[in-house]
C-alpha positions in Angstrom: -0.7 4.1 10.7 -1.9 3.9 14.3 -1.7 1.1 16.8 -4.2 0.3 19.6 -1.3 -0.4 22.0 1.9 1.6 22.4 4.6 0.2 20.2 8.1 -0.5 21.6 9.7 -1.7 18.3 9.2 -1.1 14.6 6.3 -3.0 12.9 6.7 -4.7 9.5 4.2 -3.9 6.8 3.7 -4.6 3.1 2.1 -2.6 0.2 1.5 -3.3 -3.4 1.9 -1.3 -6.6 -0.7 -3.0 -8.7 -0.5 -2.6 -12.4 -3.4 -3.1 -14.9 -3.2 -2.1 -18.5 -0.4 0.4 -17.8 -2.2 2.0 -14.8 -1.6 1.8 -11.1 -4.3 1.3 -8.4 -4.3 4.1 -5.8 -6.7 4.0 -2.8 -7.6 7.0 -0.6 -7.4 6.6 3.1 -10.7 7.1 4.9 -9.3 7.8 8.3 -6.3 9.1 10.1 -3.4 9.1 9.9 -3.2 10.0 6.2 -6.9 10.6 5.9 -7.6 12.0 2.4 -4.3 10.9 0.9 -4.0 8.4 -1.9 -1.7 5.5 -1.3 -1.2 1.8 -2.0 -3.2 -1.0 -0.5 -1.3 -2.9 2.2 -0.8 -3.3 5.9 0.9 -5.1 8.8 2.5 -8.5 8.4 1.1 -10.9 11.0 3.3 -13.1 13.1 4.3 -16.3 11.2 3.1 -14.8 7.9 5.3 -14.5 4.8 5.6 -11.1 3.1 3.8 -12.5 0.0 1.0 -14.1 2.0 0.6 -10.8 4.0 0.4 -8.8 0.7 -2.1 -11.2 -0.9 -4.3 -11.0 2.3 -4.1 -7.2 2.7 -4.9 -6.6 -1.0 -7.8 -9.0 -0.8 -9.1 -7.5 2.5 -8.8 -3.9 1.3 -9.7 -4.1 -2.4 -11.0 -7.7 -3.1 -8.5 -8.0 -5.9 -6.4 -11.0 -6.8 -2.8 -10.2 -7.9 0.4 -11.8 -9.2 3.4 -10.6 -7.2 6.3 -9.7 -9.5 9.0 -8.7 -7.0 10.2 -6.3 -4.4 10.2 -2.7 -5.6 11.6 -1.0 -2.5 11.0 -0.1 1.1 10.1 2.9 3.2 10.6 3.6 6.8 7.9 5.6 8.6 9.0 7.0 11.9 6.7 8.1 14.8 5.6 11.7 14.5 3.8 11.9 17.9 1.7 10.1 20.4 -0.3 7.2 19.0 1.7 7.0 15.8 3.9 4.0 15.0 7.3 3.1 13.5 6.9 1.0 10.4 9.1 -0.6 7.8 7.0 -1.0 4.7 8.2 -3.5 2.0 6.6 -2.5 -1.3 6.1 -5.1 -4.1 5.3 -4.7 -7.7 2.2 -6.7 -8.6 0.0 -7.4 -11.7 -3.8 -7.4 -11.5 -5.1 -10.9 -12.0 -8.8 -10.8 -11.4 -11.8 -9.1 -9.8 -12.8 -5.5 -9.6 -12.0 -3.2 -6.6 -14.4 -3.4 -3.7 -13.1 -1.2 -0.9 -13.3 -2.0 2.8 -13.9 0.8 5.4 -10.2 1.7 5.4 -10.5 3.5 2.1 -13.2 5.7 0.5 -12.1 6.0 -3.1 -9.8 4.4 -5.7 -8.4 5.4 -9.0 -6.6 3.4 -11.7 -4.1 6.0 -13.1 -1.1 6.0 -15.4 1.9 6.8 -13.2 2.5 10.0 -15.2 -1.1 11.1 -14.6 -0.9 11.2 -10.8 0.2 14.8 -11.1 -0.7 16.9 -8.0 -3.0 14.3 -6.4 -2.6 14.3 -2.6 -0.4 11.2 -2.1 1.6 9.7 0.7 5.3 10.3 1.0 7.6 8.3 -1.3 4.8 7.1 -3.5 6.1 8.5 -6.8 9.5 6.9 -6.2 8.2 3.5 -5.3 5.9 3.4 -8.3 8.8 4.3 -10.6 10.9 1.4 -9.0 7.9 -1.0 -9.4 7.4 0.0 -13.0 10.9 -1.4 -13.8 9.8 -4.8 -12.7 6.7 -5.0 -14.9 
């Protein structure tokens, strides 16, 4: 994740492990950082926004999906790796698909609905397998 202005403190973000018929939605990042890696939909929490509101907004903006949030699956801290990179605390929630089909915005260029055990050697962001396993326990 990059930021237009230099960050002086960690940023709060959310992501969602969205389950539908035993499969999880993965989206591929269309730009850096993480270009070409499959990950979960999500993004920064805006000032005054609850975590659930932010997650619903981010999922809608990035995929067009409507979801039911089931609970907190875990969190991950992403530390700066160089100039222009940020420090993020990402709260990941388990969610269940409720309606609509994926329509990606320009942040992503592909999506896949995959059974967690079928992810295999797909190029994914760090910690993805662990957070999916934790989210699966909440479904």
